[in-house]
py3Dmol code that shows the C-alpha trace and the ligand (Angstrom):
import py3Dmol

protein = """\
ATOM      1  CA  MET A   1      -0.022  -0.010   0.013  1.00  0.00           C
ATOM      2  CA  ASN A   2       1.411   3.344  -1.032  1.00  0.00           C
ATOM      3  CA  TRP A   3       0.483   5.764   1.850  1.00  0.00           C
ATOM      4  CA  ARG A   4       1.704   8.772  -0.077  1.00  0.00           C
ATOM      5  CA  LYS A   5      -0.709   8.117  -2.873  1.00  0.00           C
ATOM      6  CA  ILE A   6      -3.615   7.617  -0.427  1.00  0.00           C
ATOM      7  CA  ARG A   7      -2.706  10.868   1.341  1.00  0.00           C
ATOM      8  CA  ILE A   8      -2.658  12.774  -1.969  1.00  0.00           C
ATOM      9  CA  PHE A   9      -6.007  11.205  -2.871  1.00  0.00           C
ATOM     10  CA  VAL A  10      -7.609  12.140   0.484  1.00  0.00           C
ATOM     11  CA  PHE A  11      -6.288  15.683   0.313  1.00  0.00           C
ATOM     12  CA  THR A  12      -7.565  16.135  -3.249  1.00  0.00           C
ATOM     13  CA  LEU A  13     -10.971  14.826  -2.181  1.00  0.00           C
ATOM     14  CA  LEU A  14     -11.067  17.276   0.729  1.00  0.00           C
ATOM     15  CA  ALA A  15     -10.088  20.146  -1.474  1.00  0.00           C
ATOM     16  CA  LEU A  16     -12.864  19.240  -3.969  1.00  0.00           C
ATOM     17  CA  CYS A  17     -15.349  19.183  -1.120  1.00  0.00           C
ATOM     18  CA  LEU A  18     -14.229  22.641   0.080  1.00  0.00           C
ATOM     19  CA  ILE A  19     -15.018  24.359  -3.303  1.00  0.00           C
ATOM     20  CA  PRO A  20     -18.809  23.692  -3.189  1.00  0.00           C
ATOM     21  CA  ALA A  21     -18.830  24.677   0.422  1.00  0.00           C
ATOM     22  CA  THR A  22     -17.914  28.231  -0.532  1.00  0.00           C
ATOM     23  CA  ARG A  23     -20.782  28.297  -3.082  1.00  0.00           C
ATOM     24  CA  TYR A  24     -23.638  28.560  -0.564  1.00  0.00           C
ATOM     25  CA  TYR A  25     -26.072  30.326  -2.829  1.00  0.00           C
ATOM     26  CA  GLN A  26     -25.453  28.183  -5.832  1.00  0.00           C
ATOM     27  CA  ILE A  27     -25.681  24.849  -4.092  1.00  0.00           C
ATOM     28  CA  ASP A  28     -27.227  24.909  -0.647  1.00  0.00           C
ATOM     29  CA  GLU A  29     -30.028  27.355  -1.414  1.00  0.00           C
ATOM     30  CA  PRO A  30     -31.483  25.559  -4.431  1.00  0.00           C
ATOM     31  CA  LEU A  31     -31.054  22.268  -2.614  1.00  0.00           C
ATOM     32  CA  LEU A  32     -32.929  23.575   0.380  1.00  0.00           C
ATOM     33  CA  LYS A  33     -35.659  24.951  -1.882  1.00  0.00           C
ATOM     34  CA  LEU A  34     -36.044  21.565  -3.555  1.00  0.00           C
ATOM     35  CA  LEU A  35     -36.271  19.740  -0.197  1.00  0.00           C
ATOM     36  CA  ARG A  36     -38.722  22.257   1.342  1.00  0.00           C
ATOM     37  CA  GLY A  37     -41.045  22.183  -1.671  1.00  0.00           C
ATOM     38  CA  SER A  38     -43.271  24.948  -2.957  1.00  0.00           C
ATOM     39  CA  ASN A  39     -45.195  25.387   0.305  1.00  0.00           C
ATOM     40  CA  HIS A  40     -42.230  27.010   2.030  1.00  0.00           C
ATOM     41  CA  VAL A  41     -42.259  30.729   2.742  1.00  0.00           C
ATOM     42  CA  ASP A  42     -39.897  32.790   4.711  1.00  0.00           C
ATOM     43  CA  PRO A  43     -41.808  34.181   7.774  1.00  0.00           C
ATOM     44  CA  LEU A  44     -39.393  37.038   8.181  1.00  0.00           C
ATOM     45  CA  SER A  45     -39.882  38.559   4.737  1.00  0.00           C
ATOM     46  CA  LEU A  46     -43.694  37.975   4.311  1.00  0.00           C
ATOM     47  CA  HIS A  47     -44.398  41.680   4.168  1.00  0.00           C
ATOM     48  CA  LEU A  48     -41.562  42.472   1.833  1.00  0.00           C
ATOM     49  CA  SER A  49     -41.801  40.053  -1.046  1.00  0.00           C
ATOM     50  CA  GLY A  50     -43.721  37.026  -2.285  1.00  0.00           C
ATOM     51  CA  GLU A  51     -47.419  36.323  -2.465  1.00  0.00           C
ATOM     52  CA  PHE A  52     -48.138  37.488   1.099  1.00  0.00           C
ATOM     53  CA  VAL A  53     -47.282  41.122   0.599  1.00  0.00           C
ATOM     54  CA  GLU A  54     -49.934  43.459   1.839  1.00  0.00           C
ATOM     55  CA  ASN A  55     -51.614  44.445  -1.429  1.00  0.00           C
ATOM     56  CA  ASN A  56     -51.929  40.746  -2.426  1.00  0.00           C
ATOM     57  CA  LEU A  57     -53.842  39.761   0.669  1.00  0.00           C
ATOM     58  CA  GLY A  58     -57.623  39.274   0.534  1.00  0.00           C
ATOM     59  CA  THR A  59     -59.798  37.697  -2.140  1.00  0.00           C
ATOM     60  CA  GLU A  60     -58.607  37.167  -5.692  1.00  0.00           C
ATOM     61  CA  GLN A  61     -60.954  36.275  -8.486  1.00  0.00           C
ATOM     62  CA  ASP A  62     -59.814  33.232 -10.456  1.00  0.00           C
ATOM     63  CA  ALA A  63     -60.535  32.750 -14.140  1.00  0.00           C
ATOM     64  CA  ASP A  64     -62.747  29.753 -13.547  1.00  0.00           C
ATOM     65  CA  GLY A  65     -65.122  31.643 -11.227  1.00  0.00           C
ATOM     66  CA  SER A  66     -63.584  30.312  -8.030  1.00  0.00           C
ATOM     67  CA  VAL A  67     -61.643  32.617  -5.617  1.00  0.00           C
ATOM     68  CA  THR A  68     -58.340  32.514  -3.812  1.00  0.00           C
ATOM     69  CA  VAL A  69     -57.992  34.006  -0.397  1.00  0.00           C
ATOM     70  CA  ARG A  70     -54.578  34.892   1.023  1.00  0.00           C
ATOM     71  CA  MET A  71     -54.192  35.577   4.718  1.00  0.00           C
ATOM     72  CA  ILE A  72     -51.564  35.954   7.410  1.00  0.00           C
ATOM     73  CA  ALA A  73     -52.025  34.825  10.979  1.00  0.00           C
ATOM     74  CA  GLN A  74     -49.988  36.701  13.549  1.00  0.00           C
ATOM     75  CA  GLN A  75     -50.021  37.511  17.253  1.00  0.00           C
ATOM     76  CA  TYR A  76     -52.821  38.504  17.735  1.00  0.00           C
ATOM     77  CA  LEU A  77     -54.841  39.030  14.628  1.00  0.00           C
ATOM     78  CA  PHE A  78     -55.671  37.698  11.202  1.00  0.00           C
ATOM     79  CA  VAL A  79     -54.796  39.874   8.210  1.00  0.00           C
ATOM     80  CA  PRO A  80     -57.049  40.932   6.461  1.00  0.00           C
ATOM     81  CA  HIS A  81     -59.433  41.158   9.422  1.00  0.00           C
ATOM     82  CA  CYS A  82     -62.502  40.773   7.250  1.00  0.00           C
ATOM     83  CA  ILE A  83     -62.660  38.363   4.286  1.00  0.00           C
ATOM     84  CA  LEU A  84     -65.222  38.815   1.557  1.00  0.00           C
ATOM     85  CA  VAL A  85     -66.139  35.716  -0.516  1.00  0.00           C
ATOM     86  CA  PRO A  86     -69.071  34.749  -2.769  1.00  0.00           C
ATOM     87  CA  ALA A  87     -71.375  31.912  -1.753  1.00  0.00           C
ATOM     88  CA  GLY A  88     -71.504  28.650  -3.704  1.00  0.00           C
ATOM     89  CA  VAL A  89     -68.014  28.840  -5.355  1.00  0.00           C
ATOM     90  CA  PRO A  90     -64.889  27.104  -4.372  1.00  0.00           C
ATOM     91  CA  VAL A  91     -62.619  29.176  -2.088  1.00  0.00           C
ATOM     92  CA  HIS A  92     -58.931  28.277  -2.143  1.00  0.00           C
ATOM     93  CA  LEU A  93     -57.501  29.459   1.163  1.00  0.00           C
ATOM     94  CA  LYS A  94     -53.747  30.043   1.451  1.00  0.00           C
ATOM     95  CA  ILE A  95     -52.654  31.119   4.884  1.00  0.00           C
ATOM     96  CA  THR A  96     -49.304  31.300   6.712  1.00  0.00           C
ATOM     97  CA  SER A  97     -48.112  32.476  10.053  1.00  0.00           C
ATOM     98  CA  ALA A  98     -45.707  35.284  10.801  1.00  0.00           C
ATOM     99  CA  ASP A  99     -44.795  34.004  14.214  1.00  0.00           C
ATOM    100  CA  ALA A 100     -46.377  31.240  16.340  1.00  0.00           C
ATOM    101  CA  VAL A 101     -48.673  28.307  15.508  1.00  0.00           C
ATOM    102  CA  HIS A 102     -52.289  29.479  15.146  1.00  0.00           C
ATOM    103  CA  SER A 103     -55.474  27.785  14.059  1.00  0.00           C
ATOM    104  CA  LEU A 104     -58.097  29.630  12.006  1.00  0.00           C
ATOM    105  CA  THR A 105     -61.439  28.127  12.917  1.00  0.00           C
ATOM    106  CA  LEU A 106     -64.709  29.182  11.295  1.00  0.00           C
ATOM    107  CA  ASN A 107     -67.612  29.043  13.678  1.00  0.00           C
ATOM    108  CA  GLY A 108     -70.689  27.205  12.383  1.00  0.00           C
ATOM    109  CA  THR A 109     -68.578  25.083   9.937  1.00  0.00           C
ATOM    110  CA  ASN A 110     -66.199  22.180  10.147  1.00  0.00           C
ATOM    111  CA  TYR A 111     -63.356  24.289   8.793  1.00  0.00           C
ATOM    112  CA  ALA A 112     -60.199  24.687  10.883  1.00  0.00           C
ATOM    113  CA  VAL A 113     -56.816  25.443   9.408  1.00  0.00           C
ATOM    114  CA  LYS A 114     -53.613  25.255  11.339  1.00  0.00           C
ATOM    115  CA  THR A 115     -51.031  27.854  10.454  1.00  0.00           C
ATOM    116  CA  LEU A 116     -47.307  27.453  10.914  1.00  0.00           C
ATOM    117  CA  PRO A 117     -44.455  29.922  10.325  1.00  0.00           C
ATOM    118  CA  GLY A 118     -42.514  28.962   7.242  1.00  0.00           C
ATOM    119  CA  THR A 119     -45.350  26.943   5.683  1.00  0.00           C
ATOM    120  CA  ILE A 120     -48.290  27.854   3.450  1.00  0.00           C
ATOM    121  CA  SER A 121     -51.391  26.056   4.647  1.00  0.00           C
ATOM    122  CA  LEU A 122     -53.838  25.243   1.840  1.00  0.00           C
ATOM    123  CA  ALA A 123     -57.543  24.622   2.418  1.00  0.00           C
ATOM    124  CA  GLU A 124     -60.499  24.168   0.086  1.00  0.00           C
ATOM    125  CA  LEU A 125     -63.603  25.855   1.498  1.00  0.00           C
ATOM    126  CA  GLN A 126     -67.093  26.389   0.048  1.00  0.00           C
ATOM    127  CA  PHE A 127     -70.030  28.253   1.639  1.00  0.00           C
ATOM    128  CA  PRO A 128     -73.471  27.170   0.308  1.00  0.00           C
ATOM    129  CA  HIS A 129     -75.255  30.214   1.809  1.00  0.00           C
ATOM    130  CA  ALA A 130     -74.540  33.881   2.409  1.00  0.00           C
ATOM    131  CA  GLY A 131     -73.840  34.782   5.959  1.00  0.00           C
ATOM    132  CA  ASP A 132     -71.241  36.018   8.421  1.00  0.00           C
ATOM    133  CA  TYR A 133     -68.890  33.449   9.859  1.00  0.00           C
ATOM    134  CA  LYS A 134     -66.908  34.549  12.872  1.00  0.00           C
ATOM    135  CA  THR A 135     -63.447  33.067  13.059  1.00  0.00           C
ATOM    136  CA  VAL A 136     -61.401  32.429  16.166  1.00  0.00           C
ATOM    137  CA  CYS A 137     -57.885  31.172  16.781  1.00  0.00           C
ATOM    138  CA  ARG A 138     -58.115  27.706  18.471  1.00  0.00           C
ATOM    139  CA  GLU A 139     -54.426  27.192  19.087  1.00  0.00           C
ATOM    140  CA  PHE A 140     -53.095  28.894  22.249  1.00  0.00           C
ATOM    141  CA  CYS A 141     -50.595  31.345  20.885  1.00  0.00           C
ATOM    142  CA  GLY A 142     -49.873  33.749  23.733  1.00  0.00           C
ATOM    143  CA  ALA A 143     -51.357  36.498  25.882  1.00  0.00           C
ATOM    144  CA  GLY A 144     -53.667  37.885  23.255  1.00  0.00           C
ATOM    145  CA  HIS A 145     -54.895  34.476  21.979  1.00  0.00           C
ATOM    146  CA  TYR A 146     -58.497  34.946  23.203  1.00  0.00           C
ATOM    147  CA  ALA A 147     -58.840  38.191  21.301  1.00  0.00           C
ATOM    148  CA  MET A 148     -57.578  36.757  18.024  1.00  0.00           C
ATOM    149  CA  ARG A 149     -60.660  36.880  15.836  1.00  0.00           C
ATOM    150  CA  SER A 150     -61.817  37.791  12.352  1.00  0.00           C
ATOM    151  CA  GLU A 151     -64.728  37.261  10.033  1.00  0.00           C
ATOM    152  CA  PHE A 152     -65.670  35.663   6.762  1.00  0.00           C
ATOM    153  CA  LYS A 153     -68.423  37.658   5.088  1.00  0.00           C
ATOM    154  CA  VAL A 154     -70.128  35.428   2.526  1.00  0.00           C
ATOM    155  CA  VAL A 155     -72.327  37.322   0.064  1.00  0.00           C
ATOM    156  CA  PRO A 156     -74.605  35.993  -2.702  1.00  0.00           C
ATOM    157  CA  ARG A 157     -72.625  35.402  -5.923  1.00  0.00           C
ATOM    158  CA  ASP A 158     -74.264  38.350  -7.798  1.00  0.00           C
ATOM    159  CA  GLN A 159     -73.355  40.757  -4.961  1.00  0.00           C
ATOM    160  CA  PHE A 160     -69.683  39.874  -5.041  1.00  0.00           C
ATOM    161  CA  PRO A 161     -67.881  42.668  -6.790  1.00  0.00           C
ATOM    162  CA  ALA A 162     -66.212  41.921 -10.186  1.00  0.00           C
ATOM    163  CA  LEU A 163     -62.485  42.168  -9.417  1.00  0.00           C
ATOM    164  CA  ARG A 164     -59.985  43.165 -12.019  1.00  0.00           C
ATOM    165  CA  ALA A 165     -56.562  41.450 -12.261  1.00  0.00           C
ATOM    166  CA  GLY A 166     -54.455  42.675  -9.317  1.00  0.00           C
ATOM    167  CA  GLU A 167     -57.499  43.849  -7.414  1.00  0.00           C
ATOM    168  CA  ARG A 168     -58.305  42.149  -4.096  1.00  0.00           C
ATOM    169  CA  GLY A 169     -61.747  41.890  -2.501  1.00  0.00           C
ATOM    170  CA  ALA A 170     -62.080  42.951   1.168  1.00  0.00           C
ATOM    171  CA  CYS A 171     -64.666  44.078   3.647  1.00  0.00           C
ATOM    172  CA  VAL A 172     -64.868  46.102   6.831  1.00  0.00           C
ATOM    173  CA  LEU A 173     -65.915  44.634  10.129  1.00  0.00           C
ATOM    174  CA  GLN A 174     -69.047  46.226  11.603  1.00  0.00           C
TER     175      GLN A 174
END
"""
ligand_1 = """\
2
LIG
Cu -53.461 32.763 17.495
Cu -54.295 31.652 19.331
"""
view = py3Dmol.view(width=600, height=400)
view.addModel(protein, "pdb")
view.setStyle({"model": 0}, {"cartoon": {"style": "trace"}})
view.addModel(ligand_1, "xyz")
view.setStyle({"model": 1}, {"stick": {}})
view.zoomTo()
view.show()
Protein backbone atom coordinates (compact mmCIF):
# COMPACT_ATOMS: atom_id res chain seq x y z
CA MET A 1 0.00 0.00 0.00
CA ASN A 2 1.38 3.37 -0.99
CA TRP A 3 0.49 5.76 1.86
CA ARG A 4 1.73 8.77 -0.05
CA LYS A 5 -0.72 8.10 -2.88
CA ILE A 6 -3.59 7.61 -0.43
CA ARG A 7 -2.69 10.86 1.32
CA ILE A 8 -2.68 12.77 -1.95
CA PHE A 9 -6.01 11.20 -2.88
CA VAL A 10 -7.61 12.14 0.47
CA PHE A 11 -6.32 15.72 0.33
CA THR A 12 -7.56 16.14 -3.24
CA LEU A 13 -10.96 14.83 -2.19
CA LEU A 14 -11.09 17.27 0.74
CA ALA A 15 -10.08 20.17 -1.48
CA LEU A 16 -12.82 19.25 -3.96
CA CYS A 17 -15.35 19.21 -1.12
CA LEU A 18 -14.25 22.66 0.01
CA ILE A 19 -15.01 24.31 -3.31
CA PRO A 20 -18.80 23.70 -3.22
CA ALA A 21 -18.81 24.66 0.46
CA THR A 22 -17.94 28.23 -0.56
CA ARG A 23 -20.79 28.30 -3.08
CA TYR A 24 -23.65 28.55 -0.57
CA TYR A 25 -26.09 30.38 -2.82
CA GLN A 26 -25.47 28.19 -5.85
CA ILE A 27 -25.69 24.83 -4.08
CA ASP A 28 -27.26 24.93 -0.61
CA GLU A 29 -30.05 27.36 -1.39
CA PRO A 30 -31.45 25.56 -4.45
CA LEU A 31 -31.06 22.24 -2.63
CA LEU A 32 -32.97 23.57 0.40
CA LYS A 33 -35.68 24.94 -1.87
CA LEU A 34 -36.04 21.57 -3.54
CA LEU A 35 -36.29 19.74 -0.21
CA ARG A 36 -38.74 22.25 1.31
CA GLY A 37 -41.06 22.20 -1.69
CA SER A 38 -43.28 24.98 -2.96
CA ASN A 39 -45.19 25.38 0.31
CA HIS A 40 -42.27 27.00 2.04
CA VAL A 41 -42.27 30.71 2.72
CA ASP A 42 -39.86 32.84 4.72
CA PRO A 43 -41.81 34.15 7.75
CA LEU A 44 -39.38 37.04 8.21
CA SER A 45 -39.91 38.55 4.77
CA LEU A 46 -43.67 37.94 4.33
CA HIS A 47 -44.42 41.67 4.19
CA LEU A 48 -41.54 42.45 1.84
CA SER A 49 -41.79 40.01 -1.03
CA GLY A 50 -43.69 37.02 -2.33
CA GLU A 51 -47.40 36.34 -2.48
CA PHE A 52 -48.16 37.48 1.08
CA VAL A 53 -47.26 41.14 0.60
CA GLU A 54 -49.96 43.45 1.88
CA ASN A 55 -51.62 44.42 -1.42
CA ASN A 56 -51.91 40.76 -2.44
CA LEU A 57 -53.85 39.74 0.69
CA GLY A 58 -57.61 39.27 0.53
CA THR A 59 -59.78 37.69 -2.13
CA GLU A 60 -58.59 37.17 -5.69
CA GLN A 61 -60.96 36.29 -8.51
CA ASP A 62 -59.81 33.24 -10.45
CA ALA A 63 -60.49 32.74 -14.14
CA ASP A 64 -62.76 29.72 -13.55
CA GLY A 65 -65.11 31.64 -11.22
CA SER A 66 -63.59 30.35 -8.00
CA VAL A 67 -61.67 32.63 -5.63
CA THR A 68 -58.34 32.47 -3.85
CA VAL A 69 -57.99 34.00 -0.39
CA ARG A 70 -54.59 34.86 1.03
CA MET A 71 -54.21 35.58 4.74
CA ILE A 72 -51.55 35.95 7.41
CA ALA A 73 -52.06 34.86 11.00
CA GLN A 74 -49.96 36.71 13.54
CA GLN A 75 -50.01 37.53 17.24
CA TYR A 76 -52.85 38.49 17.72
CA LEU A 77 -54.83 39.04 14.60
CA PHE A 78 -55.67 37.68 11.18
CA VAL A 79 -54.79 39.86 8.21
CA PRO A 80 -57.03 40.90 6.51
CA HIS A 81 -59.46 41.17 9.39
CA CYS A 82 -62.55 40.76 7.24
CA ILE A 83 -62.66 38.35 4.30
CA LEU A 84 -65.24 38.79 1.55
CA VAL A 85 -66.15 35.72 -0.50
CA PRO A 86 -69.06 34.73 -2.76
CA ALA A 87 -71.41 31.92 -1.77
CA GLY A 88 -71.50 28.67 -3.72
CA VAL A 89 -68.06 28.85 -5.34
CA PRO A 90 -64.85 27.06 -4.36
CA VAL A 91 -62.65 29.16 -2.07
CA HIS A 92 -58.96 28.26 -2.15
CA LEU A 93 -57.51 29.47 1.13
CA LYS A 94 -53.77 30.08 1.45
CA ILE A 95 -52.64 31.11 4.90
CA THR A 96 -49.33 31.30 6.70
CA SER A 97 -48.13 32.49 10.06
CA ALA A 98 -45.72 35.31 10.77
CA ASP A 99 -44.79 34.00 14.21
CA ALA A 100 -46.37 31.24 16.31
CA VAL A 101 -48.70 28.34 15.54
CA HIS A 102 -52.31 29.51 15.15
CA SER A 103 -55.50 27.81 14.08
CA LEU A 104 -58.07 29.62 11.98
CA THR A 105 -61.43 28.12 12.91
CA LEU A 106 -64.69 29.17 11.28
CA ASN A 107 -67.60 29.04 13.69
CA GLY A 108 -70.65 27.20 12.37
CA THR A 109 -68.59 25.12 9.93
CA ASN A 110 -66.20 22.19 10.13
CA TYR A 111 -63.34 24.30 8.79
CA ALA A 112 -60.18 24.65 10.86
CA VAL A 113 -56.80 25.44 9.38
CA LYS A 114 -53.60 25.26 11.35
CA THR A 115 -51.01 27.85 10.43
CA LEU A 116 -47.29 27.45 10.93
CA PRO A 117 -44.48 29.93 10.35
CA GLY A 118 -42.52 28.96 7.24
CA THR A 119 -45.34 26.94 5.69
CA ILE A 120 -48.27 27.86 3.47
CA SER A 121 -51.37 26.01 4.66
CA LEU A 122 -53.86 25.25 1.90
CA ALA A 123 -57.55 24.58 2.43
CA GLU A 124 -60.50 24.18 0.11
CA LEU A 125 -63.62 25.87 1.46
CA GLN A 126 -67.09 26.41 0.09
CA PHE A 127 -70.04 28.24 1.61
CA PRO A 128 -73.46 27.18 0.30
CA HIS A 129 -75.25 30.19 1.80
CA ALA A 130 -74.54 33.85 2.39
CA GLY A 131 -73.83 34.82 5.97
CA ASP A 132 -71.23 36.02 8.43
CA TYR A 133 -68.87 33.45 9.82
CA LYS A 134 -66.92 34.53 12.88
CA THR A 135 -63.45 33.06 13.06
CA VAL A 136 -61.40 32.42 16.15
CA CYS A 137 -57.91 31.16 16.82
CA ARG A 138 -58.12 27.72 18.45
CA GLU A 139 -54.43 27.21 19.14
CA PHE A 140 -53.08 28.86 22.26
CA CYS A 141 -50.59 31.35 20.87
CA GLY A 142 -49.87 33.74 23.73
CA ALA A 143 -51.36 36.48 25.91
CA GLY A 144 -53.69 37.85 23.24
CA HIS A 145 -54.89 34.47 21.98
CA TYR A 146 -58.47 34.93 23.19
CA ALA A 147 -58.82 38.21 21.29
CA MET A 148 -57.59 36.75 18.00
CA ARG A 149 -60.67 36.90 15.82
CA SER A 150 -61.80 37.82 12.34
CA GLU A 151 -64.74 37.26 10.04
CA PHE A 152 -65.64 35.67 6.72
CA LYS A 153 -68.41 37.63 5.07
CA VAL A 154 -70.13 35.41 2.51
CA VAL A 155 -72.30 37.32 0.06
CA PRO A 156 -74.59 36.02 -2.70
CA ARG A 157 -72.65 35.42 -5.89
CA ASP A 158 -74.27 38.32 -7.77
CA GLN A 159 -73.36 40.74 -4.97
CA PHE A 160 -69.69 39.87 -5.05
CA PRO A 161 -67.87 42.70 -6.83
CA ALA A 162 -66.21 41.91 -10.16
CA LEU A 163 -62.50 42.15 -9.45
CA ARG A 164 -59.94 43.17 -12.02
CA ALA A 165 -56.57 41.45 -12.22
CA GLY A 166 -54.45 42.66 -9.33
CA GLU A 167 -57.50 43.86 -7.41
CA ARG A 168 -58.35 42.14 -4.12
CA GLY A 169 -61.75 41.86 -2.48
CA ALA A 170 -62.09 42.97 1.13
CA CYS A 171 -64.67 44.12 3.63
CA VAL A 172 -64.87 46.12 6.84
CA LEU A 173 -65.94 44.60 10.14
CA GLN A 174 -69.02 46.22 11.61
CU1 LIG B 1 -53.48 32.75 17.50
CU2 LIG B 1 -54.28 31.66 19.36
